[in-house]
C-alpha positions in Angstrom: 1.9 -20.9 5.6 -1.5 -21.9 4.3 -1.7 -24.1 1.2 -2.8 -21.1 -0.9 0.0 -19.0 0.4 2.5 -21.8 -0.3 1.2 -22.1 -3.9 1.4 -18.3 -4.4 5.0 -18.3 -3.1 5.9 -21.0 -5.5 4.7 -18.8 -8.4 6.8 -15.9 -7.4 10.3 -15.5 -8.9 13.0 -16.3 -6.5 15.7 -13.7 -5.7 18.6 -14.8 -8.0 21.3 -12.3 -7.0 23.3 -11.4 -3.9 24.9 -8.0 -4.6 23.0 -4.9 -5.8 24.9 -1.8 -7.1 24.9 1.1 -9.5 27.5 1.6 -12.2 28.0 4.2 -15.0 26.7 3.0 -18.4 26.8 4.4 -21.9 23.4 6.1 -21.5 23.4 6.9 -17.8 23.7 4.7 -14.7 22.8 1.0 -14.6 21.2 -0.9 -11.8 23.4 -4.0 -11.4 22.6 -7.4 -9.8 25.8 -9.3 -9.3 27.4 -7.0 -11.8 24.8 -7.3 -14.6 21.9 -5.0 -15.4 18.4 -6.7 -15.3 16.3 -6.2 -18.4 12.9 -4.8 -18.7 10.0 -6.9 -20.1 10.8 -5.3 -23.4 14.4 -6.5 -23.2 16.1 -3.1 -22.4 18.8 -2.9 -19.7 17.7 -1.1 -16.5 19.6 2.1 -17.0 18.4 5.5 -15.6 19.6 8.9 -16.7 20.7 10.0 -13.3 22.7 8.2 -10.6 20.3 9.1 -7.7 17.4 7.7 -9.7 19.3 4.5 -10.4 20.1 4.3 -6.7 16.4 4.7 -5.9 15.6 1.7 -8.2 18.5 -0.3 -6.8 17.2 0.2 -3.3 14.0 -1.7 -4.2 16.0 -4.7 -5.6 18.2 -4.7 -2.5 15.1 -4.8 -0.3 13.7 -8.0 -1.8 13.7 -11.1 0.3 13.6 -14.8 -0.8 11.1 -13.9 -3.6 10.9 -10.8 -5.8 7.7 -9.0 -5.2 7.1 -6.5 -8.0 4.2 -5.0 -6.1 6.7 -3.6 -3.7 8.9 -2.1 -6.5 7.0 0.9 -7.9 10.2 2.8 -9.0 11.3 -0.3 -10.9 7.9 -0.6 -12.6 8.0 3.1 -13.5 11.6 2.8 -14.9 10.4 -0.1 -17.1 7.5 2.0 -18.3 9.9 4.8 -19.2 12.2 2.3 -21.1 9.5 0.2 -22.8 6.5 2.5 -23.4 7.5 6.2 -23.1 10.6 5.8 -25.2 8.4 4.3 -28.0 5.4 6.7 -27.6 6.8 9.9 -26.1 4.4 12.3 -27.9 1.3 10.1 -27.2 2.2 10.0 -23.5 2.5 13.8 -23.5 -0.9 14.0 -25.1 -2.3 11.9 -22.2 -1.0 14.4 -19.7 -2.7 17.2 -21.6 -6.0 15.3 -21.6 -5.8 15.2 -17.8 -5.5 19.0 -17.9 -8.6 19.1 -20.0 -10.6 17.6 -17.1 -8.4 18.5 -14.3 -9.5 17.7 -10.8 -8.5 21.1 -9.4 -11.0 22.8 -11.8 -14.1 20.9 -10.5 -15.5 22.5 -7.4 -18.4 21.0 -5.4 -21.7 22.9 -5.4 -22.2 22.1 -1.7 -21.8 22.0 1.2 -20.3 25.5 1.6 -17.5 24.3 3.9 -16.2 21.9 1.2 -16.6 24.5 -1.5 -14.5 26.9 0.6 -11.8 24.3 1.3 -11.5 23.4 -2.4 -11.3 27.1 -3.4 -8.6 27.9 -0.9 -6.5 24.8 -1.7 -6.9 24.5 -5.5 -7.2 28.2 -6.5 -3.6 29.0 -5.8 -2.5 26.0 -7.9 -4.6 27.1 -10.9 -2.9 30.5 -10.5 0.5 28.9 -10.4 -0.2 26.8 -13.5 -1.2 30.0 -15.3 1.8 32.0 -14.2 4.5 29.2 -14.3 3.3 27.1 -17.2 1.0 29.5 -19.2 -1.7 26.9 -18.6 -4.9 28.8 -17.7 -7.7 26.6 -16.7 -11.2 27.6 -15.7 -12.9 26.5 -12.5 -16.3 24.8 -12.8 -19.0 24.2 -10.2 -20.4 20.7 -10.3 -19.4 17.7 -12.4 -20.6 18.8 -15.9 -17.6 18.9 -18.2 -16.4 22.2 -19.5 -13.9 22.5 -22.3 -10.7 24.2 -21.3 -8.8 26.6 -23.6 -7.1 24.8 -26.5 -4.0 26.9 -26.2 -3.6 25.9 -22.5 -3.9 22.3 -23.3 -1.4 22.6 -26.1 1.0 24.3 -23.7 0.6 21.5 -21.2 1.3 19.0 -23.9 4.5 20.8 -25.0 5.7 21.1 -21.4 5.3 17.4 -21.0 6.8 16.5 -24.4 9.9 18.6 -23.6 10.8 16.2 -20.7 13.0 13.2 -21.0 11.4 9.7 -21.0 11.9 9.2 -17.3 10.5 12.6 -16.2 7.6 12.1 -18.6 6.9 8.7 -17.2 6.7 10.1 -13.7 4.6 13.0 -14.9 2.1 10.8 -16.6 1.9 8.4 -13.6 1.3 11.4 -11.3 -1.4 12.8 -13.5 -3.2 9.5 -13.5 -2.7 9.0 -9.7 -4.0 12.5 -8.8 -6.5 13.0 -11.7 -4.7 16.2 -12.3 -2.1 17.5 -14.7 -1.7 20.6 -12.5 -0.8 18.6 -9.4 1.5 16.4 -11.5 3.4 19.4 -12.9 3.6 21.0 -9.4 5.2 17.8 -8.1 7.5 17.4 -11.0 8.7 21.0 -10.6 9.1 20.9 -6.9 6.1 23.2 -6.1 4.5 20.4 -4.0 5.8 17.4 -2.2 4.3 14.0 -3.0 2.4 14.0 0.3 1.0 17.5 -0.4 -0.1 16.6 -3.9 -1.8 13.4 -2.7 -3.7 15.2 0.0 -4.8 17.9 -2.4 -6.1 15.2 -4.8 -8.3 13.7 -2.1 -9.9 16.7 -0.5 -13.4 15.3 -1.2 -12.5 11.9 0.4 -11.0 13.5 3.4 -14.0 15.7 3.9 -16.3 12.7 3.8 -14.1 10.8 6.2 -14.4 13.7 8.7 -18.1 13.6 8.5 -18.8 9.8 8.3 -15.6 8.1 9.5 -12.9 6.1 7.8 -13.7 3.0 5.9 -11.0 0.4 6.5 -10.8 -0.8 2.8 -10.7 2.8 1.6 -8.0 3.6 4.1 -5.9 0.7 2.9 -6.3 1.8 -0.7 -5.4 5.4 0.2 -2.3 4.2 2.0 -1.2 2.4 -1.2 -1.7 5.5 -3.3 0.1 7.6 -0.8 3.1 5.3 -1.1 3.0 5.8 -4.9 3.0 9.6 -4.3 5.9 9.3 -2.0 7.9 7.3 -4.5 7.1 9.9 -7.2 8.4 12.6 -4.8 11.7 10.8 -4.6 11.7 10.0 -8.3 11.5 13.7 -9.3 13.9 14.8 -6.6 16.4 12.3 -8.0 16.0 13.7 -11.5 16.5 17.2 -10.2 19.8 16.2 -8.6 21.2 15.0 -12.0 
């Protein structure tokens, strides 16, 4: 290990537990480390509303080695977001989701080249139709990058759909909307219309098109792999909530 790597390892919290489990708690199911629930940065016990979701979070704790690497624990970080932030600002988070609908990725089509325009239309058009039919959220497509306001009634419906979710589902929805740049893709994932992998690929049609033409940049590929892992976690997150 290099001196820098040794110093970084010294700054990481050491694994302080042996056994990881899940147990029923007053408000759901608690992740337990040696029989006790770890607490969020805000001091709240790590309790999820569904046993499969608690198991998903517990899996991350069980997978830690000598040190605890929070960067490898996206479900835990999202659970803490649900407990510390969304629980305190539920409506504000729902409004954030609606703002993504107001400038939704799937509404902004390229002006050229024709092959990309066609690809976006075929991939994103059915999702806009789904949002209109399933959610009552009708969004207009735009060519180019100039912002166009979406119907206020549609944005209000998107907000109300988000606000109706529990804290953990809303935390996942808001994270997905930010990850994809799209409330439509986030709702489609949350409701099982798309898998995490499908939603992620749909969110990066432009990037994939450019890679086909000019090749893959190593740094961009590494970043995309990290984002794909987040999307895969969200897939499992929502699936666990649907099992409750």
